[in-house]
C-alpha positions in Angstrom: 86.7 122.1 94.0 89.3 122.2 96.7 91.4 119.6 94.8 91.3 121.8 91.7 92.1 125.1 93.3 94.7 123.7 95.6 96.5 121.5 93.1 99.3 124.0 92.3 100.2 124.4 96.0 100.0 120.6 96.5 102.4 120.2 93.5 104.8 122.7 95.0 104.7 120.9 98.4 105.4 117.6 96.8 108.4 119.0 94.9 109.8 120.3 98.2 109.3 117.0 100.0 112.8 115.6 99.1 114.3 118.7 100.7 112.7 118.0 104.1 109.4 120.0 103.7 106.5 118.0 104.9 103.1 119.4 105.9 99.8 117.5 105.8 97.9 120.6 104.8 99.9 123.5 103.4 98.1 126.8 103.3 96.1 127.2 100.1 96.5 123.6 99.3 93.6 121.2 98.7 93.4 119.9 102.2 93.6 123.4 103.7 90.9 124.7 101.4 88.7 121.7 102.2 89.2 122.3 105.9 88.2 126.0 105.6 85.1 125.0 103.6 84.2 122.5 106.2 84.6 125.1 109.0 82.3 127.4 107.1 79.7 124.7 106.8 80.0 124.7 103.0 80.8 120.9 102.9 80.1 117.9 105.0 82.9 116.4 107.1 81.9 113.0 105.8 84.4 111.7 103.2 83.0 110.2 99.9 86.1 108.8 98.1 84.2 107.9 94.9 82.6 111.3 94.5 85.9 113.0 95.3 87.7 110.9 92.7 85.2 111.7 90.0 85.3 115.4 90.8 89.1 115.4 90.7 89.1 113.5 87.4 86.5 115.7 85.7 87.6 119.2 86.9 91.3 119.6 86.2 90.9 120.1 82.4 91.9 123.7 82.7 95.0 122.9 84.8 98.4 121.6 83.8 98.5 117.8 83.7 101.2 117.7 86.4 99.1 119.8 88.8 96.1 117.5 88.3 98.2 114.4 89.0 99.6 116.0 92.1 96.1 116.7 93.4 95.3 113.0 93.1 98.5 111.9 94.6 98.2 114.2 97.6 95.0 112.5 98.6 96.9 109.4 99.8 99.7 108.7 102.3 100.2 107.9 106.0 98.3 110.4 108.1 100.1 112.4 110.9 97.8 111.0 113.5 98.4 107.4 112.2 102.2 108.0 112.2 102.2 109.3 115.8 100.1 106.4 117.1 102.2 103.8 115.3 105.4 105.2 116.8 103.8 105.3 120.2 102.7 101.7 120.0 106.0 100.4 118.7 107.8 102.4 121.4 105.5 101.0 124.1 105.9 97.5 122.8 102.2 96.7 122.3 99.3 97.6 120.0 96.5 100.0 121.0 93.7 98.6 118.8 92.7 99.2 115.2 93.0 102.6 113.7 93.3 104.4 110.4 96.9 104.7 109.4 96.2 106.6 106.1 95.0 105.7 102.6 96.1 104.5 99.2 95.7 106.5 96.0 93.0 105.5 93.5 95.7 104.2 91.2 97.2 102.0 94.0 93.8 100.7 94.9 93.1 99.6 91.3 96.6 98.1 90.9 96.2 96.1 94.1 92.9 94.8 92.8 94.5 93.8 89.5 96.9 91.6 91.5 94.1 89.8 93.2 93.1 92.0 96.1 89.3 92.0 96.5 87.6 95.4 96.2 87.0 97.4 99.4 84.5 100.1 100.2 87.2 102.7 100.9 90.8 103.5 100.3 91.6 103.5 104.0 94.6 101.6 105.3 94.1 100.2 108.8 96.6 99.2 111.4 95.7 96.4 113.7 97.2 94.8 116.8 98.2 91.8 114.8 100.2 93.9 112.4 101.8 95.9 115.2 102.7 92.7 116.9 104.3 91.3 113.8 106.4 94.5 113.4 107.5 94.3 117.0 108.4 90.6 116.8 110.1 90.7 113.5 111.4 94.2 112.8 112.1 95.5 116.3 112.9 92.5 118.4 114.4 90.1 115.8 116.0 92.5 113.3 116.9 95.2 115.7 115.4 98.1 113.9 114.3 101.0 116.0 110.6 102.0 116.3 111.5 105.2 114.4 113.0 103.2 111.6 110.0 100.9 111.3 107.7 103.9 111.1 109.9 105.3 108.4 109.7 102.1 106.4 105.9 102.1 106.7 105.6 105.7 105.7 107.8 105.2 102.7 105.8 102.2 101.6 102.6 104.3 101.7 103.9 107.2 99.6 101.9 108.0 96.4 104.9 106.9 94.3 104.7 103.4 95.6 103.5 100.7 93.2 101.6 97.5 93.7 103.6 94.3 93.6 103.3 90.6 94.4 105.9 87.9 94.3 104.7 85.5 91.5 106.9 82.7 92.9 105.2 82.9 96.3 101.5 82.1 96.1 101.0 82.7 99.8 102.3 86.3 99.6 99.7 89.0 99.5 99.8 92.0 97.1 101.8 94.8 98.6 102.8 98.5 98.2 106.4 98.7 97.2 108.7 101.8 97.1 112.0 100.9 95.6 115.3 102.8 95.2 115.4 104.0 98.8 118.8 104.6 100.6 119.5 103.6 104.2 121.1 106.6 105.9 123.0 104.3 108.3 124.6 101.8 105.9 124.1 103.6 102.6 122.5 100.4 101.2 119.6 100.5 98.7 116.3 98.9 99.8 112.6 98.7 99.0 109.9 99.5 101.6 107.4 96.7 101.2 104.0 96.6 102.9 101.7 93.6 102.2 98.0 94.4 102.5 94.9 92.2 103.4 91.4 93.5 102.5 88.7 93.2 105.2 85.8 94.3 103.0 85.6 97.9 104.2 89.3 98.8 104.0 92.9 97.5 103.6 94.6 96.0 106.7 98.4 96.3 107.0 100.0 92.8 107.4 103.5 94.0 108.2 106.3 96.2 106.7 109.6 94.8 105.3 112.7 96.8 104.3 113.8 94.4 101.5 117.5 94.6 100.9 118.5 95.7 104.4 120.2 93.2 106.7 119.2 93.1 110.4 120.7 95.7 112.6 121.8 93.2 115.1 123.4 89.8 114.6 123.1 86.7 116.7 125.7 86.6 119.5 128.4 83.9 119.0 127.8 80.6 120.9 
């Protein structure tokens, strides 16, 4: 019900995102309505992704198609808490354990499975110490990207518009979320935010994040 009623506000918030407006729960949006219902004791705080998906698919018949699509898309992205923790870990130079970074959309989940990713119990995306370490070793220390830039790459890869992709020529590569057509504010170069995923049965684990098309910020010093 919250997804249906709040879909128009969610759609408006998404339309304003390119202009800098970002809010995890805009007033009168689906997340805000759901939070008020939870506070009032009308709903349980326990998330049931399958039931929520079925409700959002069945109910929007009376709404414009774009609003219904926005309601589904709004359900997935990097969470504010996950973003803050990832930035803190990358800035500190070490992981702080496993935690929920955000989630994928139902469509992204199905697309990843079509590319060979085994099904998972939830749409949650988890960050682990192994993934944090890989980002630190490769993106920060080797390539010279700042922690803020690496977090931005990860957030871009997890946007609802991202598609599932796997390199057919590289059998060892895992299916990933890919967001193409991005522009680097520092160099003006176009790149793709690429985030390989590995299922653990319950959720999807981040493997790393790669800004495909961007050269390293720092180059090796001449010998």
